[in-house]
Short mmCIF file of the C-alpha atoms (twelve columns), coordinates in Angstrom:
data_MODEL
# 
_entry.id   MODEL 
# 
loop_
_atom_site.group_PDB 
_atom_site.id 
_atom_site.type_symbol 
_atom_site.label_atom_id 
_atom_site.label_alt_id 
_atom_site.label_comp_id 
_atom_site.label_asym_id 
_atom_site.label_seq_id 
_atom_site.Cartn_x 
_atom_site.Cartn_y 
_atom_site.Cartn_z 
_atom_site.pdbx_PDB_model_num 
ATOM 1   C CA . MET A 1   129.405 111.475 109.305 1 
ATOM 2   C CA . TYR A 2   126.874 108.360 109.802 1 
ATOM 3   C CA . ASP A 3   127.425 104.965 110.470 1 
ATOM 4   C CA . PHE A 4   123.387 103.258 109.471 1 
ATOM 5   C CA . THR A 5   126.058 99.889  108.776 1 
ATOM 6   C CA . GLU A 6   123.480 98.254  111.582 1 
ATOM 7   C CA . ILE A 7   120.580 98.825  109.279 1 
ATOM 8   C CA . LYS A 8   121.780 97.850  106.255 1 
ATOM 9   C CA . LYS A 9   122.363 94.749  108.352 1 
ATOM 10  C CA . TYR A 10  118.630 94.336  109.299 1 
ATOM 11  C CA . MET A 11  117.083 95.078  105.632 1 
ATOM 12  C CA . ASP A 12  119.473 92.048  104.051 1 
ATOM 13  C CA . TYR A 13  118.730 89.809  106.795 1 
ATOM 14  C CA . LEU A 14  115.182 90.758  106.367 1 
ATOM 15  C CA . HIS A 15  115.807 89.715  102.655 1 
ATOM 16  C CA . THR A 16  117.853 86.791  102.831 1 
ATOM 17  C CA . GLU A 17  117.169 85.341  105.741 1 
ATOM 18  C CA . ARG A 18  113.890 86.382  106.961 1 
ATOM 19  C CA . GLY A 19  112.000 85.468  103.321 1 
ATOM 20  C CA . VAL A 20  111.363 89.825  102.380 1 
ATOM 21  C CA . PRO A 21  111.391 89.245  98.320  1 
ATOM 22  C CA . CYS A 22  112.205 93.099  98.780  1 
ATOM 23  C CA . ASN A 23  112.964 96.122  100.847 1 
ATOM 24  C CA . ASP A 24  113.079 99.798  100.819 1 
ATOM 25  C CA . VAL A 25  114.425 102.411 103.849 1 
ATOM 26  C CA . ILE A 26  114.719 106.309 103.596 1 
ATOM 27  C CA . ILE A 27  115.620 107.686 107.006 1 
ATOM 28  C CA . TYR A 28  115.610 111.662 107.204 1 
ATOM 29  C CA . LYS A 29  117.135 114.138 109.423 1 
ATOM 30  C CA . ASP A 30  116.342 117.715 109.994 1 
ATOM 31  C CA . GLY A 31  113.925 116.981 106.583 1 
ATOM 32  C CA . LEU A 32  116.255 115.834 104.337 1 
ATOM 33  C CA . PRO A 33  117.549 112.032 103.233 1 
ATOM 34  C CA . VAL A 34  120.708 111.019 105.230 1 
ATOM 35  C CA . TYR A 35  120.480 107.152 104.383 1 
ATOM 36  C CA . ARG A 36  118.536 105.180 101.900 1 
ATOM 37  C CA . TYR A 37  118.656 101.334 101.449 1 
ATOM 38  C CA . MET A 38  117.021 98.638  99.355  1 
ATOM 39  C CA . THR A 39  117.263 94.710  98.478  1 
ATOM 40  C CA . GLY A 40  115.973 92.657  96.467  1 
ATOM 41  C CA . LYS A 41  113.378 91.481  93.190  1 
ATOM 42  C CA . MET A 42  110.359 93.768  92.819  1 
ATOM 43  C CA . ASN A 43  109.960 90.751  90.495  1 
ATOM 44  C CA . ALA A 44  110.958 87.573  89.234  1 
ATOM 45  C CA . SER A 45  113.371 89.793  86.836  1 
ATOM 46  C CA . GLN A 46  113.755 93.087  88.098  1 
ATOM 47  C CA . PRO A 47  115.928 94.701  91.647  1 
ATOM 48  C CA . VAL A 48  114.012 96.797  93.411  1 
ATOM 49  C CA . ASN A 49  114.512 100.246 92.613  1 
ATOM 50  C CA . ASN A 50  113.831 103.910 93.442  1 
ATOM 51  C CA . LYS A 51  110.248 104.391 91.447  1 
ATOM 52  C CA . THR A 52  109.134 100.619 92.255  1 
ATOM 53  C CA . LEU A 53  105.328 101.119 94.288  1 
ATOM 54  C CA . TYR A 54  103.963 99.515  96.711  1 
ATOM 55  C CA . ASP A 55  100.147 99.552  97.878  1 
ATOM 56  C CA . LEU A 56  100.566 101.763 101.198 1 
ATOM 57  C CA . TYR A 57  97.159  100.301 102.516 1 
ATOM 58  C CA . SER A 58  96.922  101.656 106.176 1 
ATOM 59  C CA . CYS A 59  99.526  104.135 105.668 1 
ATOM 60  C CA . SER A 60  97.160  106.011 103.315 1 
ATOM 61  C CA . LYS A 61  96.247  106.990 107.278 1 
ATOM 62  C CA . PRO A 62  98.075  109.590 108.459 1 
ATOM 63  C CA . ILE A 63  97.475  111.490 104.877 1 
ATOM 64  C CA . THR A 64  94.376  111.627 105.280 1 
ATOM 65  C CA . VAL A 65  94.553  112.574 108.939 1 
ATOM 66  C CA . THR A 66  96.351  115.914 107.608 1 
ATOM 67  C CA . ALA A 67  93.970  116.145 105.376 1 
ATOM 68  C CA . ALA A 68  91.130  116.763 108.011 1 
ATOM 69  C CA . MET A 69  93.195  118.837 109.977 1 
ATOM 70  C CA . GLN A 70  94.136  121.030 107.118 1 
ATOM 71  C CA . LEU A 71  90.048  121.578 107.140 1 
ATOM 72  C CA . ILE A 72  90.221  122.026 110.748 1 
ATOM 73  C CA . GLU A 73  92.827  124.670 111.064 1 
ATOM 74  C CA . LYS A 74  90.925  126.650 108.009 1 
ATOM 75  C CA . GLY A 75  87.503  126.175 110.259 1 
ATOM 76  C CA . LYS A 76  85.712  124.385 107.915 1 
ATOM 77  C CA . LEU A 77  85.994  121.395 109.893 1 
ATOM 78  C CA . SER A 78  85.516  121.203 114.106 1 
ATOM 79  C CA . LEU A 79  86.606  117.579 115.678 1 
ATOM 80  C CA . GLU A 80  83.500  118.583 117.873 1 
ATOM 81  C CA . ASP A 81  80.874  118.746 114.381 1 
ATOM 82  C CA . LYS A 82  78.386  115.927 114.326 1 
ATOM 83  C CA . VAL A 83  79.264  113.292 111.347 1 
ATOM 84  C CA . SER A 84  75.749  113.613 110.904 1 
ATOM 85  C CA . LYS A 85  76.456  117.277 109.782 1 
ATOM 86  C CA . TYR A 86  78.242  116.066 106.503 1 
ATOM 87  C CA . LEU A 87  76.623  112.500 106.176 1 
ATOM 88  C CA . PRO A 88  73.243  112.864 107.284 1 
ATOM 89  C CA . GLU A 89  71.857  109.098 107.169 1 
ATOM 90  C CA . TYR A 90  74.578  108.545 110.104 1 
ATOM 91  C CA . LYS A 91  72.300  110.202 112.956 1 
ATOM 92  C CA . ASN A 92  70.314  106.921 112.248 1 
ATOM 93  C CA . ALA A 93  73.189  104.624 113.697 1 
ATOM 94  C CA . PHE A 94  72.340  101.866 115.920 1 
ATOM 95  C CA . ILE A 95  73.633  100.255 118.702 1 
ATOM 96  C CA . GLU A 96  71.722  96.494  119.242 1 
ATOM 97  C CA . GLU A 97  71.252  97.180  123.483 1 
ATOM 98  C CA . ASN A 98  68.952  93.552  125.008 1 
ATOM 99  C CA . GLY A 99  67.471  92.717  120.731 1 
ATOM 100 C CA . ASP A 100 66.703  96.626  120.556 1 
ATOM 101 C CA . LYS A 101 67.442  99.342  118.155 1 
ATOM 102 C CA . VAL A 102 69.065  102.212 120.437 1 
ATOM 103 C CA . VAL A 103 69.799  104.772 117.872 1 
ATOM 104 C CA . VAL A 104 72.998  106.708 118.812 1 
ATOM 105 C CA . GLY A 105 74.382  108.270 115.334 1 
ATOM 106 C CA . ASP A 106 73.704  111.827 116.567 1 
ATOM 107 C CA . SER A 107 76.267  111.433 119.384 1 
ATOM 108 C CA . MET A 108 79.012  110.512 116.912 1 
ATOM 109 C CA . THR A 109 81.680  113.805 115.820 1 
ATOM 110 C CA . VAL A 110 84.427  113.700 114.079 1 
ATOM 111 C CA . ARG A 111 86.858  113.391 116.893 1 
ATOM 112 C CA . HIS A 112 85.307  110.524 117.203 1 
ATOM 113 C CA . LEU A 113 86.357  109.037 113.510 1 
ATOM 114 C CA . LEU A 114 90.067  110.629 114.333 1 
ATOM 115 C CA . THR A 115 90.267  108.607 117.373 1 
ATOM 116 C CA . MET A 116 88.756  104.960 116.253 1 
ATOM 117 C CA . SER A 117 85.944  105.000 118.805 1 
ATOM 118 C CA . ALA A 118 83.168  105.467 116.623 1 
ATOM 119 C CA . GLY A 119 81.726  102.254 116.911 1 
ATOM 120 C CA . LEU A 120 82.221  101.544 113.697 1 
ATOM 121 C CA . ASP A 121 84.233  97.806  112.767 1 
ATOM 122 C CA . TYR A 122 86.690  96.764  109.470 1 
ATOM 123 C CA . ASN A 123 83.886  94.750  108.403 1 
ATOM 124 C CA . ARG A 124 84.600  95.160  104.897 1 
ATOM 125 C CA . ASP A 125 83.536  90.904  103.388 1 
ATOM 126 C CA . ASN A 126 80.513  90.241  104.727 1 
ATOM 127 C CA . HIS A 127 78.383  93.284  105.449 1 
ATOM 128 C CA . PRO A 128 75.420  92.539  103.350 1 
ATOM 129 C CA . ALA A 129 75.006  96.149  101.942 1 
ATOM 130 C CA . ILE A 130 78.355  96.367  101.110 1 
ATOM 131 C CA . LEU A 131 78.223  92.718  99.320  1 
ATOM 132 C CA . GLU A 132 74.876  94.037  97.138  1 
ATOM 133 C CA . MET A 133 76.754  97.262  95.822  1 
ATOM 134 C CA . ARG A 134 79.932  95.289  94.849  1 
ATOM 135 C CA . LYS A 135 77.147  93.298  92.794  1 
ATOM 136 C CA . ASP A 136 75.252  95.678  91.350  1 
ATOM 137 C CA . ARG A 137 77.055  98.797  91.198  1 
ATOM 138 C CA . TYR A 138 80.813  98.285  91.956  1 
ATOM 139 C CA . ASP A 139 81.764  100.518 88.660  1 
ATOM 140 C CA . VAL A 140 79.329  103.600 89.746  1 
ATOM 141 C CA . ALA A 141 79.665  103.568 93.272  1 
ATOM 142 C CA . THR A 142 81.100  107.360 94.770  1 
ATOM 143 C CA . THR A 143 82.851  107.403 97.985  1 
ATOM 144 C CA . ARG A 144 80.334  109.361 99.237  1 
ATOM 145 C CA . ASP A 145 78.108  106.421 98.660  1 
ATOM 146 C CA . VAL A 146 80.338  103.957 99.977  1 
ATOM 147 C CA . VAL A 147 80.702  105.035 103.313 1 
ATOM 148 C CA . SER A 148 76.752  105.545 103.888 1 
ATOM 149 C CA . LEU A 149 76.179  101.505 103.791 1 
ATOM 150 C CA . PHE A 150 78.770  101.044 106.541 1 
ATOM 151 C CA . ILE A 151 75.912  102.051 109.403 1 
ATOM 152 C CA . LYS A 152 72.838  100.775 106.601 1 
ATOM 153 C CA . ASP A 153 71.021  98.168  108.140 1 
ATOM 154 C CA . TYR A 154 74.458  97.317  110.304 1 
ATOM 155 C CA . PRO A 155 74.742  98.151  113.723 1 
ATOM 156 C CA . LEU A 156 77.877  99.972  115.712 1 
ATOM 157 C CA . SER A 157 79.806  98.247  117.689 1 
ATOM 158 C CA . PHE A 158 79.732  100.381 120.025 1 
ATOM 159 C CA . ARG A 159 78.127  103.513 121.626 1 
ATOM 160 C CA . PRO A 160 80.026  106.578 119.914 1 
ATOM 161 C CA . GLY A 161 83.496  107.385 122.749 1 
ATOM 162 C CA . GLU A 162 82.853  104.242 124.701 1 
ATOM 163 C CA . ARG A 163 86.673  102.489 123.312 1 
ATOM 164 C CA . PHE A 164 88.616  102.754 120.331 1 
ATOM 165 C CA . GLN A 165 88.011  99.597  117.981 1 
ATOM 166 C CA . TYR A 166 90.116  99.749  114.372 1 
ATOM 167 C CA . SER A 167 87.985  100.741 112.055 1 
ATOM 168 C CA . LEU A 168 86.775  102.171 108.436 1 
ATOM 169 C CA . CYS A 169 86.831  105.396 110.342 1 
ATOM 170 C CA . HIS A 170 89.398  107.136 108.460 1 
ATOM 171 C CA . ASP A 171 86.864  106.272 105.011 1 
ATOM 172 C CA . VAL A 172 84.548  108.189 106.887 1 
ATOM 173 C CA . LEU A 173 86.855  111.050 106.808 1 
ATOM 174 C CA . GLY A 174 87.781  110.840 103.922 1 
ATOM 175 C CA . ALA A 175 84.006  111.288 102.516 1 
ATOM 176 C CA . ILE A 176 83.936  114.174 104.953 1 
ATOM 177 C CA . ILE A 177 86.955  115.770 103.615 1 
ATOM 178 C CA . GLU A 178 85.129  115.876 100.124 1 
ATOM 179 C CA . ILE A 179 81.898  117.526 101.525 1 
ATOM 180 C CA . VAL A 180 83.910  119.790 102.973 1 
ATOM 181 C CA . SER A 181 86.220  120.676 100.696 1 
ATOM 182 C CA . GLY A 182 84.040  120.700 97.114  1 
ATOM 183 C CA . GLU A 183 87.069  118.248 95.819  1 
ATOM 184 C CA . SER A 184 87.009  114.691 95.790  1 
ATOM 185 C CA . LEU A 185 89.489  112.887 98.056  1 
ATOM 186 C CA . GLY A 186 92.444  111.974 95.744  1 
ATOM 187 C CA . GLU A 187 92.222  115.915 94.368  1 
ATOM 188 C CA . TYR A 188 92.137  117.179 97.610  1 
ATOM 189 C CA . PHE A 189 94.714  114.756 98.649  1 
ATOM 190 C CA . LYS A 190 97.088  116.216 95.352  1 
ATOM 191 C CA . ASN A 191 96.279  119.974 95.277  1 
ATOM 192 C CA . HIS A 192 97.013  120.252 99.067  1 
ATOM 193 C CA . ILE A 193 99.491  117.989 99.508  1 
ATOM 194 C CA . PHE A 194 101.303 115.794 97.083  1 
ATOM 195 C CA . GLU A 195 101.998 118.611 94.475  1 
ATOM 196 C CA . PRO A 196 103.113 121.796 97.432  1 
ATOM 197 C CA . LEU A 197 105.561 118.588 98.464  1 
ATOM 198 C CA . GLY A 198 106.816 117.267 95.228  1 
ATOM 199 C CA . MET A 199 105.107 113.671 95.343  1 
ATOM 200 C CA . LYS A 200 104.542 112.874 92.035  1 
ATOM 201 C CA . ASN A 201 104.402 108.853 92.064  1 
ATOM 202 C CA . ILE A 202 101.917 108.159 94.460  1 
ATOM 203 C CA . GLY A 203 97.778  108.745 94.664  1 
ATOM 204 C CA . PHE A 204 94.758  106.602 94.447  1 
ATOM 205 C CA . ASN A 205 94.446  106.022 90.203  1 
ATOM 206 C CA . ARG A 206 95.998  103.116 88.974  1 
ATOM 207 C CA . ASP A 207 94.014  102.537 85.782  1 
ATOM 208 C CA . ASN A 208 97.104  104.525 83.277  1 
ATOM 209 C CA . ILE A 209 100.160 102.639 85.480  1 
ATOM 210 C CA . SER A 210 101.289 99.347  84.790  1 
ATOM 211 C CA . LYS A 211 101.382 96.179  87.161  1 
ATOM 212 C CA . GLU A 212 104.841 95.800  86.208  1 
ATOM 213 C CA . ALA A 213 105.190 99.017  88.294  1 
ATOM 214 C CA . PHE A 214 104.560 97.525  91.299  1 
ATOM 215 C CA . ALA A 215 105.893 95.116  93.875  1 
ATOM 216 C CA . ASP A 216 105.245 91.782  93.467  1 
ATOM 217 C CA . LYS A 217 102.886 91.207  96.231  1 
ATOM 218 C CA . PHE A 218 103.188 88.603  99.036  1 
ATOM 219 C CA . ILE A 219 101.369 86.951  102.015 1 
ATOM 220 C CA . ILE A 220 102.169 84.843  105.048 1 
ATOM 221 C CA . ASP A 221 100.024 81.747  105.625 1 
ATOM 222 C CA . ASN A 222 98.814  81.593  108.914 1 
ATOM 223 C CA . ASN A 223 99.793  77.848  109.502 1 
ATOM 224 C CA . THR A 224 102.762 77.723  108.183 1 
ATOM 225 C CA . LYS A 225 103.792 80.990  108.131 1 
ATOM 226 C CA . ASP A 226 105.723 80.745  105.145 1 
ATOM 227 C CA . VAL A 227 105.901 83.712  102.561 1 
ATOM 228 C CA . LEU A 228 103.470 83.058  99.731  1 
ATOM 229 C CA . PRO A 229 102.589 85.086  96.442  1 
ATOM 230 C CA . GLU A 230 98.912  87.095  96.703  1 
ATOM 231 C CA . LYS A 231 96.706  86.813  94.656  1 
ATOM 232 C CA . LYS A 232 94.125  88.979  95.171  1 
ATOM 233 C CA . GLY A 233 95.934  92.386  94.964  1 
ATOM 234 C CA . ILE A 234 93.642  95.609  96.745  1 
ATOM 235 C CA . ASP A 235 90.469  93.880  95.990  1 
ATOM 236 C CA . SER A 236 88.953  94.069  98.735  1 
ATOM 237 C CA . PHE A 237 90.701  97.240  99.913  1 
ATOM 238 C CA . GLN A 238 89.129  98.828  97.180  1 
ATOM 239 C CA . ILE A 239 85.205  98.463  98.045  1 
ATOM 240 C CA . SER A 240 84.320  100.150 94.190  1 
ATOM 241 C CA . LYS A 241 86.209  101.006 90.998  1 
ATOM 242 C CA . LYS A 242 85.200  104.387 92.321  1 
ATOM 243 C CA . PHE A 243 85.780  104.215 95.747  1 
ATOM 244 C CA . GLU A 244 89.110  106.280 97.088  1 
ATOM 245 C CA . SER A 245 89.677  104.627 100.776 1 
ATOM 246 C CA . GLY A 246 91.329  107.218 103.260 1 
ATOM 247 C CA . GLY A 247 91.756  104.569 105.566 1 
ATOM 248 C CA . ALA A 248 93.616  101.484 102.564 1 
ATOM 249 C CA . GLY A 249 93.415  102.868 99.484  1 
ATOM 250 C CA . LEU A 250 97.045  105.105 98.468  1 
ATOM 251 C CA . PHE A 251 99.877  103.959 96.184  1 
ATOM 252 C CA . ALA A 252 103.761 105.485 96.727  1 
ATOM 253 C CA . SER A 253 106.902 104.762 96.142  1 
ATOM 254 C CA . THR A 254 109.324 105.174 98.822  1 
ATOM 255 C CA . GLU A 255 110.792 108.222 97.986  1 
ATOM 256 C CA . ASP A 256 107.288 110.222 97.797  1 
ATOM 257 C CA . TYR A 257 105.556 109.220 100.641 1 
ATOM 258 C CA . GLY A 258 109.290 109.917 102.042 1 
ATOM 259 C CA . LYS A 259 109.100 113.587 101.498 1 
ATOM 260 C CA . PHE A 260 105.101 113.354 103.742 1 
ATOM 261 C CA . ALA A 261 107.125 111.882 106.031 1 
ATOM 262 C CA . ALA A 262 109.656 114.320 106.127 1 
ATOM 263 C CA . ALA A 263 107.273 117.518 106.473 1 
ATOM 264 C CA . MET A 264 105.423 116.325 109.329 1 
ATOM 265 C CA . SER A 265 109.055 115.975 111.050 1 
ATOM 266 C CA . LEU A 266 109.649 119.367 110.855 1 
ATOM 267 C CA . GLY A 267 106.232 120.303 112.223 1 
ATOM 268 C CA . GLY A 268 104.397 120.524 108.796 1 
ATOM 269 C CA . VAL A 269 106.644 121.864 106.497 1 
ATOM 270 C CA . SER A 270 108.872 120.933 104.539 1 
ATOM 271 C CA . ALA A 271 113.201 121.498 104.071 1 
ATOM 272 C CA . ASP A 272 112.748 124.306 101.453 1 
ATOM 273 C CA . GLY A 273 109.766 126.440 103.401 1 
ATOM 274 C CA . VAL A 274 106.272 124.495 101.667 1 
ATOM 275 C CA . ARG A 275 103.776 124.466 104.600 1 
ATOM 276 C CA . ILE A 276 100.962 121.739 104.678 1 
ATOM 277 C CA . LEU A 277 100.318 122.197 108.700 1 
ATOM 278 C CA . LYS A 278 101.024 124.747 111.065 1 
ATOM 279 C CA . SER A 279 102.892 123.209 114.123 1 
ATOM 280 C CA . GLU A 280 100.744 123.235 116.630 1 
ATOM 281 C CA . THR A 281 97.701  121.240 114.578 1 
ATOM 282 C CA . VAL A 282 101.089 118.870 114.100 1 
ATOM 283 C CA . ASP A 283 101.667 118.964 118.047 1 
ATOM 284 C CA . LEU A 284 97.725  117.980 118.297 1 
ATOM 285 C CA . MET A 285 97.775  115.042 116.235 1 
ATOM 286 C CA . ARG A 286 100.210 113.474 118.288 1 
ATOM 287 C CA . THR A 287 98.468  114.406 121.435 1 
ATOM 288 C CA . PRO A 288 97.433  111.046 123.335 1 
ATOM 289 C CA . GLN A 289 94.042  110.858 123.032 1 
ATOM 290 C CA . MET A 290 92.875  106.970 124.881 1 
ATOM 291 C CA . GLY A 291 93.090  108.835 127.979 1 
ATOM 292 C CA . SER A 292 91.068  111.541 127.963 1 
ATOM 293 C CA . TYR A 293 87.259  110.532 127.575 1 
ATOM 294 C CA . VAL A 294 87.585  107.069 126.055 1 
ATOM 295 C CA . MET A 295 86.084  104.532 128.347 1 
ATOM 296 C CA . ASN A 296 87.896  101.445 127.394 1 
ATOM 297 C CA . ASN A 297 90.769  101.856 125.196 1 
ATOM 298 C CA . LYS A 298 91.207  98.406  124.137 1 
ATOM 299 C CA . PHE A 299 94.045  99.939  122.386 1 
ATOM 300 C CA . SER A 300 97.326  97.923  120.515 1 
ATOM 301 C CA . CYS A 301 99.312  98.823  118.075 1 
ATOM 302 C CA . ALA A 302 101.643 96.926  116.063 1 
ATOM 303 C CA . ALA A 303 105.277 99.288  116.821 1 
ATOM 304 C CA . GLY A 304 104.691 97.375  120.297 1 
ATOM 305 C CA . ALA A 305 104.722 98.904  123.904 1 
ATOM 306 C CA . GLY A 306 104.982 102.786 124.852 1 
ATOM 307 C CA . TYR A 307 102.241 104.093 122.156 1 
ATOM 308 C CA . SER A 308 99.497  105.401 122.629 1 
ATOM 309 C CA . TYR A 309 96.618  107.242 119.930 1 
ATOM 310 C CA . GLY A 310 96.120  110.458 119.209 1 
ATOM 311 C CA . LEU A 311 93.967  112.055 116.444 1 
ATOM 312 C CA . GLY A 312 94.533  109.485 113.726 1 
ATOM 313 C CA . VAL A 313 98.318  107.539 114.168 1 
ATOM 314 C CA . ARG A 314 99.876  106.009 116.834 1 
ATOM 315 C CA . THR A 315 102.136 108.412 119.744 1 
ATOM 316 C CA . MET A 316 104.900 107.755 121.411 1 
ATOM 317 C CA . VAL A 317 103.743 108.187 125.321 1 
ATOM 318 C CA . ASP A 318 106.526 106.191 127.548 1 
ATOM 319 C CA . ASN A 319 110.127 105.265 126.258 1 
ATOM 320 C CA . SER A 320 111.098 103.812 129.508 1 
ATOM 321 C CA . GLN A 321 111.176 100.285 127.822 1 
ATOM 322 C CA . GLY A 322 114.377 101.476 125.891 1 
ATOM 323 C CA . GLN A 323 112.629 102.772 123.229 1 
ATOM 324 C CA . LYS A 324 114.993 105.393 121.393 1 
ATOM 325 C CA . SER A 325 112.280 107.743 119.681 1 
ATOM 326 C CA . SER A 326 111.149 110.730 121.652 1 
ATOM 327 C CA . ILE A 327 107.769 110.843 123.137 1 
ATOM 328 C CA . GLY A 328 105.516 112.400 120.624 1 
ATOM 329 C CA . GLU A 329 107.178 110.510 118.288 1 
ATOM 330 C CA . PHE A 330 104.132 109.434 115.665 1 
ATOM 331 C CA . GLY A 331 102.953 107.600 112.389 1 
ATOM 332 C CA . TRP A 332 102.054 104.299 111.733 1 
ATOM 333 C CA . ASP A 333 101.835 100.811 109.824 1 
ATOM 334 C CA . GLY A 334 100.124 99.265  106.815 1 
ATOM 335 C CA . ALA A 335 98.684  95.800  105.703 1 
ATOM 336 C CA . ALA A 336 101.302 95.029  103.926 1 
ATOM 337 C CA . GLY A 337 104.345 96.150  106.035 1 
ATOM 338 C CA . ALA A 338 104.559 100.252 105.016 1 
ATOM 339 C CA . TYR A 339 105.754 102.029 107.573 1 
ATOM 340 C CA . ILE A 340 106.206 105.660 108.750 1 
ATOM 341 C CA . LEU A 341 107.412 107.349 111.699 1 
ATOM 342 C CA . MET A 342 107.854 111.067 112.326 1 
ATOM 343 C CA . ASP A 343 109.520 112.718 115.090 1 
ATOM 344 C CA . PRO A 344 109.082 116.800 115.510 1 
ATOM 345 C CA . ALA A 345 111.355 116.663 118.216 1 
ATOM 346 C CA . LYS A 346 114.449 115.380 116.910 1 
ATOM 347 C CA . LYS A 347 113.889 115.822 113.487 1 
ATOM 348 C CA . VAL A 348 113.817 112.243 112.130 1 
ATOM 349 C CA . ALA A 349 111.395 110.458 109.964 1 
ATOM 350 C CA . ILE A 350 111.681 107.134 108.867 1 
ATOM 351 C CA . VAL A 351 109.792 105.544 105.848 1 
ATOM 352 C CA . TYR A 352 109.965 101.696 105.418 1 
ATOM 353 C CA . THR A 353 108.442 99.598  102.235 1 
ATOM 354 C CA . GLN A 354 107.563 96.130  101.990 1 
ATOM 355 C CA . HIS A 355 105.141 94.164  100.100 1 
ATOM 356 C CA . ILE A 356 103.889 91.191  102.266 1 
ATOM 357 C CA . LEU A 357 100.235 91.476  103.882 1 
ATOM 358 C CA . ASN A 358 99.832  89.770  107.357 1 
ATOM 359 C CA . TRP A 359 102.764 90.076  108.142 1 
ATOM 360 C CA . PRO A 360 103.210 90.509  111.579 1 
ATOM 361 C CA . ALA A 361 102.412 86.225  111.756 1 
ATOM 362 C CA . ARG A 362 105.780 86.143  110.854 1 
ATOM 363 C CA . PHE A 363 108.142 89.249  111.427 1 
ATOM 364 C CA . GLY A 364 106.006 90.316  114.573 1 
ATOM 365 C CA . GLU A 365 107.478 94.148  115.446 1 
ATOM 366 C CA . MET A 366 109.740 93.541  112.903 1 
ATOM 367 C CA . HIS A 367 110.268 98.107  112.221 1 
ATOM 368 C CA . ASN A 368 111.140 98.317  115.914 1 
ATOM 369 C CA . PRO A 369 114.779 97.691  115.194 1 
ATOM 370 C CA . ILE A 370 114.794 100.097 112.357 1 
ATOM 371 C CA . ARG A 371 113.746 102.491 114.321 1 
ATOM 372 C CA . ASP A 372 115.527 101.688 117.180 1 
ATOM 373 C CA . ALA A 373 118.892 101.980 115.028 1 
ATOM 374 C CA . ALA A 374 117.929 105.078 113.206 1 
ATOM 375 C CA . TYR A 375 118.353 106.604 116.093 1 
ATOM 376 C CA . THR A 376 121.877 105.216 117.552 1 
ATOM 377 C CA . ALA A 377 123.148 106.120 114.477 1 
ATOM 378 C CA . LEU A 378 122.238 110.367 113.854 1 
ATOM 379 C CA . GLY A 379 123.535 109.938 117.449 1 
ATOM 380 C CA . CYS A 380 120.315 111.207 119.275 1 
# 
């Protein structure tokens, strides 16, 4: 019915000519998979397969946003709620202005978290309070404990609402989801997203999972652009042993992450009728937010031109340069190359996975050829 030859060629090109050790793609139309292709080896001896696991890194973010939007639908959370309502210490968040500390935390809202405009940064490795915690309390510090440290004796980059800055906002949002729901973030995801959609090979907890279940991880050398084995694993993102990172902590198989993408491409309901969000809530997620209130957005997107930022996701606002997806197509990507696209207008979803950190340094906007070839093949 559909001819996906160009996608197969591109996947093979990435593997055989560009050095991607293994990759996997699933394309959905009308909530159902219409194409799946994978190539390469997940480790030295084993070919990539249907159950291969990948760290999603920032592709965790769309799931965290979905969880928050579920709570907003139920009236348990509001976009305009102050962050300090749930995390009282955030009332004391401050900026440095002319050498003085100026407290601005009480103006930070849930909307600021969802639009990456809260003033937080992405400093995990050199943050004094985090370094101290990792030294003394790594085994016991919870998600709630960790996010309290982000603003401890550490300034915001700007006043909340002034501009976009990629940051730990989704991790703070994860802690708020825990407080509002009374469940850990992992439990909430399992009970309200994963189990309803039949997503079994996804989660935060890796304790009972063999390392051999994961594709080997690689990293691009900034100088040579070579693909090299990566040694650190998830550690730099796993701030403490009990920390469940709404911004970067999930792992999944391609197929299980795809079940989420498929449901969101149908406006929040799976092909077999399981609803996780109302269609109007999905529409709100993918509505651009940058122009309405952020004074200086400074937004850039690894998916290239035409995108703005909605509530926690990129969203297509201008496809005049030949991009094949619809206005309102939304999603994100991850530090190791995972990619998710959801398009309710055309009922298309795409999930791509690989395991190479720092991938933009070598591959640039590597997902766009998959996006455009998929729409061409689907005739939409």
